[in-house]
C-alpha positions as CSV (number, residue, x, y, z in Angstrom):
1,M,-41.1,97.8,-5.7
2,P,-41.3,98.4,-9.5
3,E,-43.0,101.4,-10.8
4,Y,-46.2,100.8,-12.7
5,E,-48.0,102.9,-15.3
6,L,-51.3,101.7,-16.8
7,I,-52.2,103.3,-20.1
8,Y,-55.8,103.1,-21.4
9,F,-58.7,105.2,-22.5
10,T,-60.7,107.5,-20.2
11,A,-63.3,104.7,-20.0
12,A,-63.3,101.7,-17.6
13,G,-63.3,99.0,-20.3
14,R,-60.6,96.3,-20.3
15,A,-58.4,98.2,-17.9
16,E,-60.9,98.4,-15.1
17,P,-60.2,94.9,-13.7
18,I,-56.5,95.8,-13.7
19,R,-57.1,99.0,-11.8
20,L,-59.3,97.3,-9.3
21,I,-56.8,94.6,-8.6
22,L,-53.9,97.1,-8.2
23,H,-56.0,99.2,-5.8
24,Y,-57.1,95.9,-3.9
25,G,-53.5,94.9,-3.6
26,G,-52.4,98.4,-2.4
27,I,-50.0,98.5,-5.4
28,P,-49.3,102.2,-6.4
29,F,-49.5,103.0,-10.1
30,K,-49.8,105.9,-12.5
31,D,-53.2,105.7,-14.2
32,T,-52.6,107.4,-17.6
33,R,-56.0,107.9,-19.3
34,L,-56.1,108.9,-22.9
35,D,-58.9,110.8,-24.7
36,S,-59.3,110.2,-28.4
37,T,-57.0,113.0,-29.5
38,E,-54.2,111.8,-27.2
39,W,-54.7,108.2,-28.3
40,Q,-54.1,109.2,-32.0
41,N,-50.7,110.7,-30.9
42,W,-49.8,107.7,-28.6
43,K,-50.7,104.8,-30.8
44,A,-48.0,105.2,-33.3
45,D,-45.3,105.2,-30.5
46,S,-44.2,101.6,-30.6
47,K,-42.0,102.0,-27.5
48,K,-45.0,103.0,-25.4
49,I,-47.7,101.1,-27.3
50,P,-45.8,98.1,-28.9
51,F,-48.8,96.4,-30.5
52,G,-50.8,99.6,-31.3
53,M,-53.4,98.5,-28.7
54,I,-54.2,99.4,-25.1
55,P,-54.2,98.7,-22.2
56,V,-50.5,98.6,-21.7
57,L,-48.9,98.2,-18.3
58,H,-45.4,99.7,-18.1
59,I,-43.3,98.0,-15.4
60,D,-40.2,100.1,-14.7
61,G,-40.6,101.5,-18.2
62,K,-41.0,98.1,-20.0
63,P,-44.4,97.5,-21.6
64,L,-46.6,94.5,-20.9
65,C,-49.4,94.1,-23.4
66,E,-52.7,92.3,-23.8
67,S,-55.4,93.0,-21.1
68,H,-55.8,89.4,-20.0
69,T,-52.1,88.9,-19.6
70,I,-51.9,92.2,-17.5
71,T,-54.8,91.1,-15.4
72,R,-53.3,87.8,-14.6
73,Y,-49.9,89.4,-13.8
74,V,-51.4,92.0,-11.4
75,A,-53.5,89.3,-9.7
76,K,-50.3,87.4,-9.1
77,I,-48.4,90.4,-7.6
78,A,-51.5,91.3,-5.6
79,G,-51.6,87.8,-4.2
80,I,-55.0,86.8,-5.4
81,D,-54.1,84.4,-8.2
82,G,-54.7,81.2,-6.1
83,G,-51.1,80.9,-5.1
84,P,-49.5,77.4,-5.2
85,D,-52.8,75.5,-5.1
86,P,-53.5,74.6,-8.7
87,I,-57.2,73.9,-8.1
88,E,-57.8,77.3,-6.4
89,A,-55.9,79.0,-9.2
90,A,-58.0,77.1,-11.9
91,H,-61.2,78.1,-10.1
92,I,-60.1,81.8,-10.0
93,D,-59.2,81.5,-13.7
94,Q,-62.5,80.0,-14.5
95,V,-64.4,82.9,-13.0
96,Y,-62.2,85.3,-14.7
97,E,-62.8,83.7,-18.1
98,M,-66.6,83.6,-17.5
99,C,-66.5,87.4,-16.8
100,R,-64.3,87.9,-19.9
101,A,-66.8,86.0,-22.0
102,F,-69.7,88.0,-20.7
103,Y,-67.8,91.3,-21.4
104,D,-66.9,90.2,-24.9
105,A,-70.5,89.3,-25.6
106,T,-72.0,92.5,-24.2
107,V,-69.5,95.2,-25.0
108,K,-70.8,95.8,-28.5
109,Y,-74.3,96.5,-27.1
110,F,-73.0,98.9,-24.5
111,L,-70.9,100.7,-27.0
112,S,-73.8,101.0,-29.3
113,C,-75.7,102.8,-26.7
114,L,-73.3,105.7,-27.1
115,G,-75.0,107.1,-30.2
116,F,-76.2,104.4,-32.6
117,T,-79.8,104.2,-33.9
118,Q,-82.3,101.9,-32.4
119,D,-82.0,99.6,-35.5
120,E,-78.2,99.5,-35.0
121,K,-78.7,98.7,-31.3
122,E,-81.2,95.8,-32.2
123,K,-78.7,94.4,-34.7
124,V,-76.1,94.1,-32.0
125,L,-78.5,93.0,-29.2
126,T,-80.2,90.2,-31.2
127,P,-77.3,87.7,-30.8
128,L,-77.0,88.5,-27.1
129,K,-80.6,87.4,-26.6
130,K,-79.4,83.9,-27.6
131,L,-76.9,83.6,-24.7
């Protein structure tokens, strides 16, 4: 079995679905969580962080980038991607995309709760009320 290392911040964020799927599938991996200081040192290393963004999943030392690509990859190796049935795979992908859209729409609000003023929170929350 390949060796996996997932690199992300100390937060759940975009890496959490990846972690959950790996755990669900019983797939061992190294969970490298970076704080803001560590991130500043890592992000310039194009061998570890090729596009300057995380999460990155290293597979036997080779990086796989983009959170949604990684999520689909680990779903496949965990056996929960719908297998050979294209309809089942499409339904699974549909639910995943719905969750992704919800995350993208709400992440700014949740991040704003980490220290922004009430006016700043309202500015971010107003478009969400239209969803």
